[in-house]
N, CA, C and O atoms as a Tinker XYZ file with bonds, in Angstrom:
   496  protein
     1  N     29.001000  -17.442000   -7.418000    73     2
     2  CA    28.014000  -16.898000   -8.326000    64     1     3
     3  C     28.508000  -15.533000   -8.809000    63     2     4     5
     4  O     28.937000  -14.716000   -7.994000    81     3
     5  N     28.456000  -15.273000  -10.119000    73     3     6
     6  CA    28.895000  -13.972000  -10.623000    64     5     7
     7  C     28.063000  -12.840000  -10.010000    63     6     8     9
     8  O     26.874000  -13.001000   -9.735000    81     7
     9  N     28.710000  -11.705000   -9.807000    73     7    10
    10  CA    28.065000  -10.558000   -9.170000    64     9    11
    11  C     26.831000  -10.096000   -9.948000    63    10    12    13
    12  O     25.810000   -9.785000   -9.336000    81    11
    13  N     26.900000  -10.044000  -11.271000    73    11    14
    14  CA    25.774000   -9.602000  -12.080000    64    13    15
    15  C     24.571000  -10.514000  -11.872000    63    14    16    17
    16  O     23.449000  -10.026000  -11.733000    81    15
    17  N     24.776000  -11.801000  -11.847000    73    15    18
    18  CA    23.685000  -12.751000  -11.624000    64    17    19
    19  C     23.062000  -12.526000  -10.257000    63    18    20    21
    20  O     21.839000  -12.545000  -10.122000    81    19
    21  N     23.887000  -12.316000   -9.247000    73    19    22
    22  CA    23.400000  -12.089000   -7.893000    64    21    23
    23  C     22.561000  -10.811000   -7.842000    63    22    24    25
    24  O     21.500000  -10.796000   -7.218000    81    23
    25  N     23.022000   -9.747000   -8.487000    73    23    26
    26  CA    22.295000   -8.480000   -8.487000    64    25    27
    27  C     20.933000   -8.636000   -9.170000    63    26    28    29
    28  O     19.932000   -8.114000   -8.678000    81    27
    29  N     20.890000   -9.344000  -10.292000    73    27    30
    30  CA    19.625000   -9.544000  -10.986000    64    29    31
    31  C     18.678000  -10.385000  -10.151000    63    30    32    33
    32  O     17.476000  -10.122000  -10.132000    81    31
    33  N     19.188000  -11.373000   -9.472000    73    31    34
    34  CA    18.348000  -12.210000   -8.625000    64    33    35
    35  C     17.762000  -11.375000   -7.492000    63    34    36    37
    36  O     16.572000  -11.490000   -7.201000    81    35
    37  N     18.573000  -10.538000   -6.848000    73    35    38
    38  CA    18.095000   -9.702000   -5.751000    64    37    39
    39  C     17.022000   -8.733000   -6.240000    63    38    40    41
    40  O     16.027000   -8.522000   -5.546000    81    39
    41  N     17.203000   -8.141000   -7.419000    73    39    42
    42  CA    16.239000   -7.201000   -7.963000    64    41    43
    43  C     14.908000   -7.900000   -8.227000    63    42    44    45
    44  O     13.849000   -7.349000   -7.927000    81    43
    45  N     14.953000   -9.100000   -8.782000    73    43    46
    46  CA    13.705000   -9.801000   -9.093000    64    45    47
    47  C     12.963000  -10.186000   -7.821000    63    46    48    49
    48  O     11.736000  -10.288000   -7.832000    81    47
    49  N     13.675000  -10.398000   -6.740000    73    47    50
    50  CA    13.018000  -10.765000   -5.487000    64    49    51
    51  C     12.299000   -9.588000   -4.848000    63    50    52    53
    52  O     11.427000   -9.800000   -4.006000    81    51
    53  N     12.632000   -8.350000   -5.218000    73    51    54
    54  CA    11.995000   -7.190000   -4.593000    64    53    55
    55  C     10.949000   -6.554000   -5.498000    63    54    56    57
    56  O     10.472000   -5.459000   -5.198000    81    55
    57  N     10.579000   -7.204000   -6.590000    73    55    58
    58  CA     9.556000   -6.663000   -7.472000    64    57    59
    59  C      8.209000   -6.661000   -6.750000    63    58    60    61
    60  O      7.740000   -7.697000   -6.280000    81    59
    61  N      7.610000   -5.501000   -6.672000    73    59    62
    62  CA     6.318000   -5.366000   -6.011000    64    61    63
    63  C      5.213000   -5.357000   -7.049000    63    62    64    65
    64  O      5.432000   -4.987000   -8.202000    81    63
    65  N      4.038000   -5.763000   -6.635000    73    63    66
    66  CA     2.887000   -5.811000   -7.529000    64    65    67
    67  C      1.892000   -4.728000   -7.141000    63    66    68    69
    68  O      1.564000   -4.560000   -5.967000    81    67
    69  N      1.421000   -4.004000   -8.132000    73    67    70
    70  CA     0.499000   -2.910000   -7.886000    64    69    71
    71  C     -0.878000   -3.423000   -7.483000    63    70    72    73
    72  O     -1.364000   -4.431000   -7.995000    81    71
    73  N     -1.484000   -2.706000   -6.557000    73    71    74
    74  CA    -2.786000   -3.006000   -5.975000    64    73    75
    75  C     -2.777000   -4.299000   -5.172000    63    74    76    77
    76  O     -3.803000   -4.960000   -5.010000    81    75
    77  N     -1.600000   -4.640000   -4.676000    73    75    78
    78  CA    -1.456000   -5.710000   -3.692000    64    77    79
    79  C     -1.281000   -5.049000   -2.332000    63    78    80    81
    80  O     -0.826000   -3.909000   -2.235000    81    79
    81  N     -1.644000   -5.772000   -1.296000    73    79    82
    82  CA    -1.513000   -5.278000    0.071000    64    81    83
    83  C     -0.291000   -5.932000    0.691000    63    82    84    85
    84  O     -0.122000   -7.149000    0.618000    81    83
    85  N      0.559000   -5.120000    1.299000    73    83    86
    86  CA     1.781000   -5.588000    1.945000    64    85    87
    87  C      1.835000   -5.055000    3.375000    63    86    88    89
    88  O      1.158000   -4.085000    3.713000    81    87
    89  N      2.637000   -5.691000    4.197000    73    87    90
    90  CA     2.972000   -5.137000    5.507000    64    89    91
    91  C      4.109000   -4.157000    5.282000    63    90    92    93
    92  O      5.134000   -4.507000    4.698000    81    91
    93  N      3.924000   -2.915000    5.753000    73    91    94
    94  CA     4.948000   -1.886000    5.592000    64    93    95
    95  C      5.315000   -1.317000    6.955000    63    94    96    97
    96  O      4.500000   -1.301000    7.877000    81    95
    97  N      6.546000   -0.853000    7.067000    73    95    98
    98  CA     6.997000   -0.178000    8.281000    64    97    99
    99  C      7.113000    1.299000    7.955000    63    98   100   101
   100  O      7.981000    1.709000    7.185000    81    99
   101  N      6.233000    2.095000    8.548000    73    99   102
   102  CA     6.221000    3.534000    8.281000    64   101   103
   103  C      6.986000    4.314000    9.340000    63   102   104   105
   104  O      6.949000    5.544000    9.347000    81   103
   105  N      7.680000    3.616000   10.234000    73   103   106
   106  CA     8.468000    4.293000   11.256000    64   105   107
   107  C      7.577000    5.031000   12.233000    63   106   108   109
   108  O      6.401000    4.702000   12.387000    81   107
   109  N      8.136000    6.023000   12.888000    73   107   110
   110  CA     7.361000    6.824000   13.837000    64   109   111
   111  C      7.206000    8.233000   13.293000    63   110   112   113
   112  O      8.111000    8.778000   12.660000    81   111
   113  N      6.052000    8.806000   13.550000    73   111   114
   114  CA     5.763000   10.156000   13.090000    64   113   115
   115  C      4.994000   10.893000   14.174000    63   114   116   117
   116  O      4.539000   10.295000   15.150000    81   115
   117  N      4.857000   12.183000   13.991000    73   115   118
   118  CA     4.063000   13.004000   14.894000    64   117   119
   119  C      2.701000   13.268000   14.274000    63   118   120   121
   120  O      2.515000   13.111000   13.067000    81   119
   121  N      1.763000   13.667000   15.099000    73   119   122
   122  CA     0.454000   14.085000   14.601000    64   121   123
   123  C     -0.420000   12.922000   14.189000    63   122   124   125
   124  O     -0.387000   11.854000   14.800000    81   123
   125  N     -1.200000   13.141000   13.148000    73   123   126
   126  CA    -2.215000   12.171000   12.729000    64   125   127
   127  C     -1.771000   11.294000   11.570000    63   126   128   129
   128  O     -2.586000   10.561000   11.009000    81   127
   129  N     -0.498000   11.352000   11.199000    73   127   130
   130  CA     0.013000   10.548000   10.092000    64   129   131
   131  C      0.209000    9.115000   10.571000    63   130   132   133
   132  O      0.729000    8.875000   11.662000    81   131
   133  N     -0.216000    8.162000    9.735000    73   131   134
   134  CA    -0.075000    6.749000   10.088000    64   133   135
   135  C      1.396000    6.385000   10.244000    63   134   136   137
   136  O      2.245000    6.860000    9.491000    81   135
   137  N      1.687000    5.544000   11.220000    73   135   138
   138  CA     3.070000    5.149000   11.482000    64   137   139
   139  C      3.114000    3.682000   11.877000    63   138   140   141
   140  O      2.091000    2.999000   11.915000    81   139
   141  N      4.301000    3.222000   12.164000    73   139   142
   142  CA     4.580000    1.855000   12.617000    64   141   143
   143  C      4.276000    0.823000   11.529000    63   142   144   145
   144  O      4.065000    1.180000   10.371000    81   143
   145  N      4.256000   -0.424000   11.897000    73   143   146
   146  CA     4.030000   -1.521000   10.969000    64   145   147
   147  C      2.525000   -1.677000   10.755000    63   146   148   149
   148  O      1.757000   -1.750000   11.713000    81   147
   149  N      2.116000   -1.728000    9.492000    73   147   150
   150  CA     0.691000   -1.807000    9.178000    64   149   151
   151  C      0.506000   -2.260000    7.731000    63   150   152   153
   152  O      1.450000   -2.207000    6.942000    81   151
   153  N     -0.696000   -2.703000    7.377000    73   151   154
   154  CA    -0.966000   -3.021000    5.978000    64   153   155
   155  C     -1.044000   -1.747000    5.141000    63   154   156   157
   156  O     -1.472000   -0.701000    5.630000    81   155
   157  N     -0.634000   -1.840000    3.896000    73   155   158
   158  CA    -0.737000   -0.728000    2.961000    64   157   159
   159  C     -0.893000   -1.289000    1.553000    63   158   160   161
   160  O     -0.455000   -2.399000    1.249000    81   159
   161  N     -1.526000   -0.494000    0.711000    73   159   162
   162  CA    -1.725000   -0.868000   -0.681000    64   161   163
   163  C     -0.626000   -0.218000   -1.515000    63   162   164   165
   164  O     -0.422000    0.993000   -1.444000    81   163
   165  N      0.080000   -1.023000   -2.304000    73   163   166
   166  CA     1.045000   -0.468000   -3.261000    64   165   167
   167  C      0.239000   -0.080000   -4.490000    63   166   168   169
   168  O     -0.329000   -0.938000   -5.165000    81   167
   169  N      0.190000    1.238000   -4.784000    73   167   170
   170  CA    -0.572000    1.667000   -5.960000    64   169   171
   171  C      0.320000    1.901000   -7.165000    63   170   172   173
   172  O     -0.153000    1.901000   -8.302000    81   171
   173  N      1.611000    2.101000   -6.921000    73   171   174
   174  CA     2.560000    2.246000   -8.029000    64   173   175
   175  C      3.902000    1.703000   -7.584000    63   174   176   177
   176  O      4.501000    2.208000   -6.634000    81   175
   177  N      4.374000    0.679000   -8.266000    73   175   178
   178  CA     5.683000    0.099000   -7.981000    64   177   179
   179  C      6.727000    0.819000   -8.836000    63   178   180   181
   180  O      6.659000    0.796000  -10.065000    81   179
   181  N      7.674000    1.444000   -8.183000    73   179   182
   182  CA     8.792000    2.115000   -8.869000    64   181   183
   183  C     10.016000    1.225000   -8.680000    63   182   184   185
   184  O     11.020000    1.638000   -8.100000    81   183
   185  N      9.910000   -0.002000   -9.180000    73   183   186
   186  CA    10.922000   -1.022000   -8.913000    64   185   187
   187  C     12.319000   -0.613000   -9.361000    63   186   188   189
   188  O     13.307000   -0.983000   -8.728000    81   187
   189  N     12.408000    0.153000  -10.454000    73   187   190
   190  CA    13.721000    0.573000  -10.933000    64   189   191
   191  C     14.397000    1.541000   -9.946000    63   190   192   193
   192  O     15.612000    1.728000   -9.991000    81   191
   193  N     13.603000    2.149000   -9.060000    73   191   194
   194  CA    14.133000    3.058000   -8.031000    64   193   195
   195  C     14.140000    2.416000   -6.642000    63   194   196   197
   196  O     14.560000    3.037000   -5.666000    81   195
   197  N     13.673000    1.172000   -6.563000    73   195   198
   198  CA    13.505000    0.483000   -5.282000    64   197   199
   199  C     12.610000    1.279000   -4.341000    63   198   200   201
   200  O     12.855000    1.338000   -3.136000    81   199
   201  N     11.570000    1.892000   -4.905000    73   199   202
   202  CA    10.604000    2.660000   -4.139000    64   201   203
   203  C      9.211000    2.321000   -4.648000    63   202   204   205
   204  O      9.050000    1.695000   -5.695000    81   203
   205  N      8.211000    2.745000   -3.887000    73   203   206
   206  CA     6.835000    2.553000   -4.325000    64   205   207
   207  C      5.946000    3.622000   -3.698000    63   206   208   209
   208  O      6.311000    4.254000   -2.707000    81   207
   209  N      4.773000    3.809000   -4.297000    73   207   210
   210  CA     3.772000    4.714000   -3.752000    64   209   211
   211  C      2.729000    3.846000   -3.062000    63   210   212   213
   212  O      2.193000    2.905000   -3.647000    81   211
   213  N      2.453000    4.184000   -1.801000    73   211   214
   214  CA     1.534000    3.359000   -1.016000    64   213   215
   215  C      0.403000    4.205000   -0.433000    63   214   216   217
   216  O      0.503000    5.427000   -0.314000    81   215
   217  N     -0.670000    3.509000   -0.077000    73   215   218
   218  CA    -1.764000    4.086000    0.693000    64   217   219
   219  C     -1.883000    3.241000    1.954000    63   218   220   221
   220  O     -2.176000    2.048000    1.869000    81   219
   221  N     -1.660000    3.841000    3.129000    73   219   222
   222  CA    -1.770000    3.069000    4.369000    64   221   223
   223  C     -3.217000    2.702000    4.694000    63   222   224   225
   224  O     -4.151000    3.413000    4.323000    81   223
   225  N     -3.379000    1.596000    5.385000    73   223   226
   226  CA    -4.690000    1.142000    5.844000    64   225   227
   227  C     -4.769000    1.278000    7.355000    63   226   228   229
   228  O     -3.758000    1.212000    8.054000    81   227
   229  N     -5.978000    1.469000    7.843000    73   227   230
   230  CA    -6.231000    1.459000    9.283000    64   229   231
   231  C     -7.442000    0.576000    9.549000    63   230   232   233
   232  O     -8.352000    0.498000    8.724000    81   231
   233  N     -7.454000   -0.084000   10.690000    73   231   234
   234  CA    -8.619000   -0.888000   11.071000    64   233   235
   235  C     -9.644000   -0.042000   11.819000    63   234   236   237
   236  O    -10.707000   -0.542000   12.187000    81   235
   237  N     -9.335000    1.234000   12.046000    73   235   238
   238  CA   -10.256000    2.151000   12.710000    64   237   239
   239  C    -11.328000    2.589000   11.702000    63   238   240   241
   240  O    -11.104000    3.505000   10.911000    81   239
   241  N    -12.479000    1.937000   11.737000    73   239   242
   242  CA   -13.529000    2.205000   10.757000    64   241   243
   243  C    -14.125000    3.604000   10.911000    63   242   244   245
   244  O    -14.785000    4.094000    9.994000    81   243
   245  N    -13.904000    4.250000   12.048000    73   243   246
   246  CA   -14.349000    5.634000   12.242000    64   245   247
   247  C    -13.646000    6.583000   11.254000    63   246   248   249
   248  O    -14.127000    7.686000   10.997000    81   247
   249  N    -12.517000    6.146000   10.712000    73   247   250
   250  CA   -11.759000    6.971000    9.761000    64   249   251
   251  C    -12.531000    7.228000    8.471000    63   250   252   253
   252  O    -12.180000    8.119000    7.698000    81   251
   253  N    -13.587000    6.443000    8.241000    73   251   254
   254  CA   -14.399000    6.644000    7.033000    64   253   255
   255  C    -15.068000    8.014000    7.019000    63   254   256   257
   256  O    -15.478000    8.488000    5.959000    81   255
   257  N    -15.182000    8.653000    8.175000    73   255   258
   258  CA   -15.806000    9.982000    8.240000    64   257   259
   259  C    -14.916000   11.043000    7.604000    63   258   260   261
   260  O    -15.385000   12.127000    7.258000    81   259
   261  N    -13.634000   10.730000    7.449000    73   259   262
   262  CA   -12.689000   11.672000    6.848000    64   261   263
   263  C    -12.823000   11.655000    5.326000    63   262   264   265
   264  O    -13.187000   10.633000    4.745000    81   263
   265  N    -12.528000   12.788000    4.680000    73   263   266
   266  CA   -12.565000   12.787000    3.211000    64   265   267
   267  C    -11.418000   11.948000    2.640000    63   266   268   269
   268  O    -10.402000   11.728000    3.300000    81   267
   269  N    -11.600000   11.495000    1.422000    73   267   270
   270  CA   -10.569000   10.764000    0.675000    64   269   271
   271  C    -10.173000    9.457000    1.363000    63   270   272   273
   272  O     -8.992000    9.161000    1.543000    81   271
   273  N    -11.187000    8.691000    1.740000    73   271   274
   274  CA   -10.976000    7.366000    2.306000    64   273   275
   275  C    -11.853000    6.372000    1.556000    63   274   276   277
   276  O    -12.879000    6.740000    0.984000    81   275
   277  N    -11.439000    5.110000    1.566000    73   275   278
   278  CA   -12.193000    4.048000    0.903000    64   277   279
   279  C    -12.229000    2.835000    1.831000    63   278   280   281
   280  O    -11.193000    2.399000    2.333000    81   279
   281  N    -13.419000    2.298000    2.053000    73   279   282
   282  CA   -13.559000    1.080000    2.856000    64   281   283
   283  C    -13.043000   -0.109000    2.047000    63   282   284   285
   284  O    -13.448000   -0.319000    0.904000    81   283
   285  N    -12.154000   -0.874000    2.650000    73   283   286
   286  CA   -11.638000   -2.101000    2.023000    64   285   287
   287  C    -12.132000   -3.270000    2.874000    63   286   288   289
   288  O    -11.671000   -3.486000    3.995000    81   287
   289  N    -13.074000   -4.010000    2.316000    73   287   290
   290  CA   -13.674000   -5.127000    3.036000    64   289   291
   291  C    -12.706000   -6.312000    3.107000    63   290   292   293
   292  O    -11.919000   -6.559000    2.193000    81   291
   293  N    -12.794000   -7.019000    4.206000    73   291   294
   294  CA   -12.055000   -8.269000    4.372000    64   293   295
   295  C    -12.678000   -9.285000    3.414000    63   294   296   297
   296  O    -13.859000   -9.616000    3.519000    81   295
   297  N    -11.864000   -9.771000    2.481000    73   295   298
   298  CA   -12.330000  -10.787000    1.540000    64   297   299
   299  C    -11.253000  -11.871000    1.432000    63   298   300   301
   300  O    -10.161000  -11.741000    1.985000    81   299
   301  N    -11.583000  -12.918000    0.722000    73   299   302
   302  CA   -10.598000  -13.977000    0.487000    64   301   303
   303  C     -9.397000  -13.418000   -0.271000    63   302   304   305
   304  O     -8.260000  -13.814000   -0.016000    81   303
   305  N     -9.647000  -12.502000   -1.197000    73   303   306
   306  CA    -8.587000  -11.923000   -2.020000    64   305   307
   307  C     -7.683000  -10.973000   -1.228000    63   306   308   309
   308  O     -6.460000  -11.034000   -1.347000    81   307
   309  N     -8.294000  -10.089000   -0.415000    73   307   310
   310  CA    -7.482000   -9.123000    0.336000    64   309   311
   311  C     -6.724000   -9.795000    1.465000    63   310   312   313
   312  O     -5.633000   -9.361000    1.837000    81   311
   313  N     -7.299000  -10.848000    2.004000    73   311   314
   314  CA    -6.665000  -11.614000    3.090000    64   313   315
   315  C     -6.422000  -10.753000    4.338000    63   314   316   317
   316  O     -5.547000  -11.063000    5.145000    81   315
   317  N     -7.202000   -9.669000    4.492000    73   315   318
   318  CA    -7.085000   -8.833000    5.681000    64   317   319
   319  C     -7.737000   -9.538000    6.870000    63   318   320   321
   320  O     -8.657000  -10.337000    6.696000    81   319
   321  N     -7.262000   -9.242000    8.062000    73   319   322
   322  CA    -7.839000   -9.826000    9.272000    64   321   323
   323  C     -9.193000   -9.213000    9.592000    63   322   324   325
   324  O    -10.042000   -9.856000   10.209000    81   323
   325  N     -9.395000   -7.951000    9.163000    73   323   326
   326  CA   -10.653000   -7.257000    9.420000    64   325   327
   327  C    -10.862000   -6.177000    8.362000    63   326   328   329
   328  O     -9.928000   -5.787000    7.663000    81   327
   329  N    -12.104000   -5.702000    8.256000    73   327   330
   330  CA   -12.375000   -4.595000    7.347000    64   329   331
   331  C    -11.450000   -3.436000    7.718000    63   330   332   333
   332  O    -11.149000   -3.221000    8.892000    81   331
   333  N    -11.006000   -2.700000    6.712000    73   331   334
   334  CA   -10.050000   -1.610000    6.936000    64   333   335
   335  C    -10.426000   -0.413000    6.081000    63   334   336   337
   336  O    -11.250000   -0.515000    5.171000    81   335
   337  N     -9.810000    0.722000    6.386000    73   335   338
   338  CA   -10.046000    1.950000    5.636000    64   337   339
   339  C     -8.736000    2.357000    4.972000    63   338   340   341
   340  O     -7.705000    2.489000    5.632000    81   339
   341  N     -8.794000    2.554000    3.646000    73   339   342
   342  CA    -7.639000    3.053000    2.900000    64   341   343
   343  C     -7.618000    4.570000    3.058000    63   342   344   345
   344  O     -8.569000    5.257000    2.685000    81   343
   345  N     -6.531000    5.079000    3.612000    73   343   346
   346  CA    -6.377000    6.511000    3.859000    64   345   347
   347  C     -5.697000    7.145000    2.649000    63   346   348   349
   348  O     -4.504000    7.446000    2.678000    81   347
   349  N     -6.473000    7.343000    1.589000    73   347   350
   350  CA    -5.943000    7.836000    0.318000    64   349   351
   351  C     -5.231000    9.175000    0.512000    63   350   352   353
   352  O     -4.225000    9.437000   -0.147000    81   351
   353  N     -5.737000   10.017000    1.402000    73   351   354
   354  CA    -5.126000   11.329000    1.636000    64   353   355
   355  C     -3.746000   11.226000    2.268000    63   354   356   357
   356  O     -3.035000   12.228000    2.349000    81   355
   357  N     -3.344000   10.024000    2.721000    73   355   358
   358  CA    -2.009000    9.838000    3.282000    64   357   359
   359  C     -1.093000    9.082000    2.319000    63   358   360   361
   360  O     -0.094000    8.496000    2.737000    81   359
   361  N     -1.435000    9.098000    1.038000    73   359   362
   362  CA    -0.617000    8.506000   -0.015000    64   361   363
   363  C      0.814000    9.031000    0.108000    63   362   364   365
   364  O      1.021000   10.226000    0.318000    81   363
   365  N      1.794000    8.147000   -0.021000    73   363   366
   366  CA     3.198000    8.577000    0.088000    64   365   367
   367  C      4.130000    7.598000   -0.601000    63   366   368   369
   368  O      3.747000    6.480000   -0.946000    81   367
   369  N      5.371000    8.050000   -0.794000    73   367   370
   370  CA     6.423000    7.216000   -1.373000    64   369   371
   371  C      7.262000    6.652000   -0.240000    63   370   372   373
   372  O      7.634000    7.367000    0.690000    81   371
   373  N      7.558000    5.353000   -0.328000    73   371   374
   374  CA     8.451000    4.730000    0.653000    64   373   375
   375  C      9.481000    3.882000   -0.082000    63   374   376   377
   376  O      9.296000    3.521000   -1.244000    81   375
   377  N     10.552000    3.575000    0.609000    73   375   378
   378  CA    11.598000    2.700000    0.090000    64   377   379
   379  C     11.116000    1.254000    0.183000    63   378   380   381
   380  O     10.464000    0.876000    1.156000    81   379
   381  N     11.434000    0.452000   -0.822000    73   379   382
   382  CA    11.023000   -0.954000   -0.819000    64   381   383
   383  C     11.567000   -1.731000    0.381000    63   382   384   385
   384  O     10.995000   -2.753000    0.760000    81   383
   385  N     12.656000   -1.263000    0.981000    73   383   386
   386  CA    13.213000   -1.984000    2.133000    64   385   387
   387  C     12.272000   -1.933000    3.335000    63   386   388   389
   388  O     12.439000   -2.699000    4.284000    81   387
   389  N     11.285000   -1.035000    3.302000    73   387   390
   390  CA    10.318000   -0.926000    4.395000    64   389   391
   391  C      9.098000   -1.820000    4.198000    63   390   392   393
   392  O      8.121000   -1.724000    4.940000    81   391
   393  N      9.166000   -2.683000    3.196000    73   391   394
   394  CA     8.056000   -3.594000    2.905000    64   393   395
   395  C      8.484000   -5.012000    3.243000    63   394   396   397
   396  O      9.567000   -5.459000    2.864000    81   395
   397  N      7.614000   -5.711000    3.965000    73   395   398
   398  CA     7.942000   -7.095000    4.283000    64   397   399
   399  C      6.980000   -8.045000    3.576000    63   398   400   401
   400  O      7.181000   -8.332000    2.396000    81   399
   401  N      5.978000   -8.526000    4.226000    73   399   402
   402  CA     5.148000   -9.604000    3.697000    64   401   403
   403  C      4.008000   -9.133000    2.805000    63   402   404   405
   404  O      3.389000   -8.097000    3.049000    81   403
   405  N      3.747000   -9.915000    1.772000    73   403   406
   406  CA     2.553000   -9.704000    0.959000    64   405   407
   407  C      1.376000  -10.280000    1.730000    63   406   408   409
   408  O      1.454000  -11.385000    2.267000    81   407
   409  N      0.281000   -9.520000    1.779000    73   407   410
   410  CA    -0.917000   -9.986000    2.495000    64   409   411
   411  C     -1.957000  -10.505000    1.520000    63   410   412   413
   412  O     -2.477000  -11.608000    1.688000    81   411
   413  N     -2.263000   -9.710000    0.499000    73   411   414
   414  CA    -3.310000  -10.094000   -0.445000    64   413   415
   415  C     -3.383000   -9.105000   -1.588000    63   414   416   417
   416  O     -2.468000   -8.311000   -1.802000    81   415
   417  N     -4.490000   -9.163000   -2.323000    73   415   418
   418  CA    -4.669000   -8.315000   -3.516000    64   417   419
   419  C     -6.061000   -7.704000   -3.472000    63   418   420   421
   420  O     -7.028000   -8.353000   -3.074000    81   419
   421  N     -6.147000   -6.436000   -3.891000    73   419   422
   422  CA    -7.457000   -5.804000   -3.987000    64   421   423
   423  C     -8.273000   -6.457000   -5.098000    63   422   424   425
   424  O     -7.725000   -6.944000   -6.087000    81   423
   425  N     -9.579000   -6.457000   -4.918000    73   423   426
   426  CA   -10.468000   -6.932000   -5.969000    64   425   427
   427  C    -10.703000   -5.785000   -6.954000    63   426   428   429
   428  O    -10.471000   -4.622000   -6.622000    81   427
   429  N    -11.157000   -6.107000   -8.150000    73   427   430
   430  CA   -11.302000   -5.102000   -9.205000    64   429   431
   431  C    -12.179000   -3.926000   -8.778000    63   430   432   433
   432  O    -11.846000   -2.777000   -9.068000    81   431
   433  N    -13.288000   -4.191000   -8.099000    73   431   434
   434  CA   -14.161000   -3.088000   -7.695000    64   433   435
   435  C    -13.466000   -2.190000   -6.670000    63   434   436   437
   436  O    -13.714000   -0.985000   -6.636000    81   435
   437  N    -12.599000   -2.766000   -5.837000    73   435   438
   438  CA   -11.848000   -1.978000   -4.856000    64   437   439
   439  C    -10.797000   -1.107000   -5.554000    63   438   440   441
   440  O    -10.585000    0.044000   -5.174000    81   439
   441  N    -10.145000   -1.664000   -6.571000    73   439   442
   442  CA    -9.168000   -0.897000   -7.351000    64   441   443
   443  C     -9.865000    0.296000   -8.002000    63   442   444   445
   444  O     -9.331000    1.405000   -8.001000    81   443
   445  N    -11.047000    0.072000   -8.554000    73   443   446
   446  CA   -11.811000    1.156000   -9.170000    64   445   447
   447  C    -12.133000    2.267000   -8.178000    63   446   448   449
   448  O    -12.042000    3.446000   -8.519000    81   447
   449  N    -12.507000    1.905000   -6.959000    73   447   450
   450  CA   -12.824000    2.905000   -5.932000    64   449   451
   451  C    -11.578000    3.702000   -5.542000    63   450   452   453
   452  O    -11.650000    4.918000   -5.366000    81   451
   453  N    -10.444000    3.024000   -5.408000    73   451   454
   454  CA    -9.188000    3.708000   -5.060000    64   453   455
   455  C     -8.799000    4.679000   -6.173000    63   454   456   457
   456  O     -8.464000    5.831000   -5.897000    81   455
   457  N     -8.840000    4.230000   -7.419000    73   455   458
   458  CA    -8.479000    5.098000   -8.547000    64   457   459
   459  C     -9.401000    6.314000   -8.621000    63   458   460   461
   460  O     -8.939000    7.429000   -8.864000    81   459
   461  N    -10.696000    6.106000   -8.415000    73   459   462
   462  CA   -11.651000    7.218000   -8.452000    64   461   463
   463  C    -11.368000    8.214000   -7.328000    63   462   464   465
   464  O    -11.462000    9.424000   -7.537000    81   463
   465  N    -11.029000    7.725000   -6.157000    73   463   466
   466  CA   -10.753000    8.612000   -5.029000    64   465   467
   467  C     -9.468000    9.412000   -5.257000    63   466   468   469
   468  O     -9.400000   10.585000   -4.891000    81   467
   469  N     -8.456000    8.794000   -5.852000    73   467   470
   470  CA    -7.215000    9.524000   -6.171000    64   469   471
   471  C     -7.518000   10.642000   -7.169000    63   470   472   473
   472  O     -7.040000   11.765000   -7.007000    81   471
   473  N     -8.316000   10.337000   -8.208000    73   471   474
   474  CA    -8.677000   11.361000   -9.194000    64   473   475
   475  C     -9.440000   12.497000   -8.540000    63   474   476   477
   476  O     -9.199000   13.667000   -8.836000    81   475
   477  N    -10.367000   12.151000   -7.644000    73   475   478
   478  CA   -11.146000   13.180000   -6.956000    64   477   479
   479  C    -10.232000   14.047000   -6.070000    63   478   480   481
   480  O    -10.344000   15.273000   -6.061000    81   479
   481  N     -9.333000   13.394000   -5.334000    73   479   482
   482  CA    -8.459000   14.122000   -4.414000    64   481   483
   483  C     -7.552000   15.109000   -5.156000    63   482   484   485
   484  O     -7.362000   16.240000   -4.708000    81   483
   485  N     -7.000000   14.681000   -6.279000    73   483   486
   486  CA    -6.106000   15.539000   -7.040000    64   485   487
   487  C     -6.821000   16.357000   -8.117000    63   486   488   489
   488  O     -6.189000   17.098000   -8.869000    81   487
   489  N     -8.145000   16.212000   -8.180000    73   487   490
   490  CA    -8.964000   16.930000   -9.162000    64   489   491
   491  C     -8.437000   16.737000  -10.584000    63   490   492   493
   492  O     -8.245000   17.702000  -11.324000    81   491
   493  N     -8.205000   15.471000  -10.955000    73   491   494
   494  CA    -7.723000   15.163000  -12.304000    64   493   495
   495  C     -8.734000   14.308000  -13.053000    63   494   496
   496  O     -8.503000   13.947000  -14.207000    81   495
């Protein structure tokens, strides 16, 4: 197979979809930052850079007491195992190689809540 064809095929296989939930590996960190393998929402796919902006999820519903969080209910669309909290304040950029399986997709009302929380957090 020609090298160019192989490269294009590999690139198309790593295309991420925005507002979809994926399993991501955030490695290990110190403090209160989310780490390890967990679900996260891709809010911006930077496919040309092989990177994306994600919001990690936690199943710890007590996290809702923190500012800049959004409850993401377990639905047929999200395909989550349990209700989770989107930790918008922990938004970050990661390399696409740290993303494995697609889990599901946010519903429109959930996307609206995430977008509103990002605007509120950044005061835009």
